[in-house]
Every structure is written in structure tokens, then in C-alpha cells.
TIKOL-796682 format. One record per residue (C-alpha): residue number from 1; chain; x, z, y. Coordinates in Angstrom, 1 decimal. Layout:
<pts>
<pt NUM; 'A'; <X; Z; Y>>
...
</pts>
This chain:
<pts>
<pt 1; 'A'; <108.3; 101.6; 70.6>>
<pt 2; 'A'; <111.6; 102.9; 71.7>>
<pt 3; 'A'; <112.7; 106.3; 71.7>>
<pt 4; 'A'; <114.4; 107.6; 74.9>>
<pt 5; 'A'; <116.5; 110.7; 75.3>>
<pt 6; 'A'; <117.5; 112.4; 78.2>>
<pt 7; 'A'; <118.7; 116.1; 79.3>>
<pt 8; 'A'; <116.9; 118.1; 82.2>>
<pt 9; 'A'; <117.5; 121.4; 83.9>>
<pt 10; 'A'; <115.9; 124.4; 81.9>>
<pt 11; 'A'; <113.6; 125.3; 84.5>>
<pt 12; 'A'; <112.1; 121.7; 84.5>>
<pt 13; 'A'; <111.8; 121.5; 80.8>>
<pt 14; 'A'; <109.6; 124.7; 80.9>>
<pt 15; 'A'; <107.6; 123.4; 83.6>>
<pt 16; 'A'; <107.0; 120.2; 81.8>>
<pt 17; 'A'; <105.8; 122.5; 78.8>>
<pt 18; 'A'; <103.7; 124.6; 81.0>>
<pt 19; 'A'; <102.0; 121.2; 82.2>>
<pt 20; 'A'; <101.8; 119.9; 78.8>>
<pt 21; 'A'; <100.0; 123.0; 77.5>>
<pt 22; 'A'; <97.6; 123.4; 80.6>>
<pt 23; 'A'; <96.7; 119.7; 80.4>>
<pt 24; 'A'; <96.4; 119.8; 76.4>>
<pt 25; 'A'; <98.6; 117.1; 75.6>>
<pt 26; 'A'; <102.0; 116.6; 74.1>>
<pt 27; 'A'; <105.5; 116.9; 76.0>>
<pt 28; 'A'; <106.2; 113.5; 75.0>>
<pt 29; 'A'; <102.6; 112.2; 76.3>>
<pt 30; 'A'; <103.2; 114.0; 79.6>>
<pt 31; 'A'; <106.7; 112.3; 80.0>>
<pt 32; 'A'; <105.4; 109.0; 78.8>>
<pt 33; 'A'; <102.6; 108.9; 81.5>>
<pt 34; 'A'; <105.1; 110.5; 84.1>>
<pt 35; 'A'; <107.7; 107.3; 83.2>>
<pt 36; 'A'; <104.9; 104.8; 83.2>>
<pt 37; 'A'; <103.4; 106.0; 86.6>>
<pt 38; 'A'; <107.1; 106.0; 88.1>>
<pt 39; 'A'; <107.4; 102.6; 87.2>>
<pt 40; 'A'; <104.3; 101.3; 88.5>>
<pt 41; 'A'; <105.3; 102.8; 91.6>>
<pt 42; 'A'; <108.5; 100.9; 91.5>>
<pt 43; 'A'; <107.1; 97.9; 90.7>>
<pt 44; 'A'; <104.6; 98.0; 93.6>>
<pt 45; 'A'; <107.6; 98.7; 96.0>>
<pt 46; 'A'; <108.9; 95.4; 94.7>>
<pt 47; 'A'; <105.6; 93.6; 95.3>>
<pt 48; 'A'; <105.8; 94.8; 98.9>>
<pt 49; 'A'; <108.9; 93.0; 99.4>>
<pt 50; 'A'; <107.4; 90.1; 97.7>>
<pt 51; 'A'; <104.4; 89.6; 99.9>>
<pt 52; 'A'; <106.8; 90.1; 102.9>>
<pt 53; 'A'; <109.1; 87.4; 102.0>>
<pt 54; 'A'; <106.0; 85.2; 100.7>>
<pt 55; 'A'; <102.7; 86.3; 102.6>>
<pt 56; 'A'; <99.3; 85.1; 101.6>>
<pt 57; 'A'; <98.4; 81.0; 102.3>>
<pt 58; 'A'; <95.4; 80.4; 104.8>>
<pt 59; 'A'; <93.7; 79.6; 101.9>>
<pt 60; 'A'; <94.2; 82.8; 99.8>>
<pt 61; 'A'; <93.1; 84.4; 102.9>>
<pt 62; 'A'; <89.8; 82.9; 103.2>>
<pt 63; 'A'; <88.4; 84.5; 100.1>>
<pt 64; 'A'; <88.8; 87.9; 102.1>>
<pt 65; 'A'; <86.2; 86.8; 104.2>>
<pt 66; 'A'; <83.6; 86.6; 101.6>>
<pt 67; 'A'; <83.7; 90.6; 101.5>>
<pt 68; 'A'; <82.5; 90.7; 105.0>>
<pt 69; 'A'; <79.3; 89.1; 103.8>>
<pt 70; 'A'; <78.3; 92.2; 102.2>>
<pt 71; 'A'; <75.7; 92.4; 98.9>>
<pt 72; 'A'; <74.1; 89.2; 98.3>>
<pt 73; 'A'; <70.6; 90.8; 97.4>>
<pt 74; 'A'; <69.4; 94.5; 98.3>>
<pt 75; 'A'; <69.2; 96.0; 94.5>>
<pt 76; 'A'; <68.5; 99.6; 95.9>>
<pt 77; 'A'; <64.9; 99.6; 94.7>>
<pt 78; 'A'; <66.2; 99.1; 91.3>>
<pt 79; 'A'; <67.8; 102.3; 91.6>>
<pt 80; 'A'; <65.2; 104.3; 89.3>>
<pt 81; 'A'; <64.9; 101.3; 86.8>>
<pt 82; 'A'; <67.7; 103.3; 84.6>>
<pt 83; 'A'; <65.8; 106.6; 84.7>>
</pts>
């Protein structure tokens, strides 16, 4: 694991501390989660441009038609089996 260090405004640092205390986590964990979430967002934006440049083929799109079939069997009568 690599340590990253950076400066933030005092008001932002205080807000991070308040959120960490409210959530019952360390500041570091809160910041790691925030960074991870932001990186996921950035990667998803890159994915969009990739799919725009190279859309799905007809063969790949054909799988989406399966979702329209609905469930293969009606399992609602098993609803009480776990009780």
C-alpha cells in the first residue's frame, strides 16, 4: 500500500473529521473510500467513450433479448419455504 499526502483547506479537513466521526470510521478510511469512488466515476466516463467508439455487435446485443423473456418458472409459491 502506498501513502498519499496532500493539503486541503482547514474547512474541508474539519468537514472530513465530522463525517468520519459521524460514520464511525477513520479519516483515512473515509478519504480512501472517497478516492476509490471518484476513480470509479472517472473510469466509467472512459468506458462511455470506449462504447461510443466501439458499440456492441449484433451478436452481443442479442443476449439482451433474453431479459425480455422473464423468469423461466414461477417460483412465487416457494415464497414461504424459507419461513
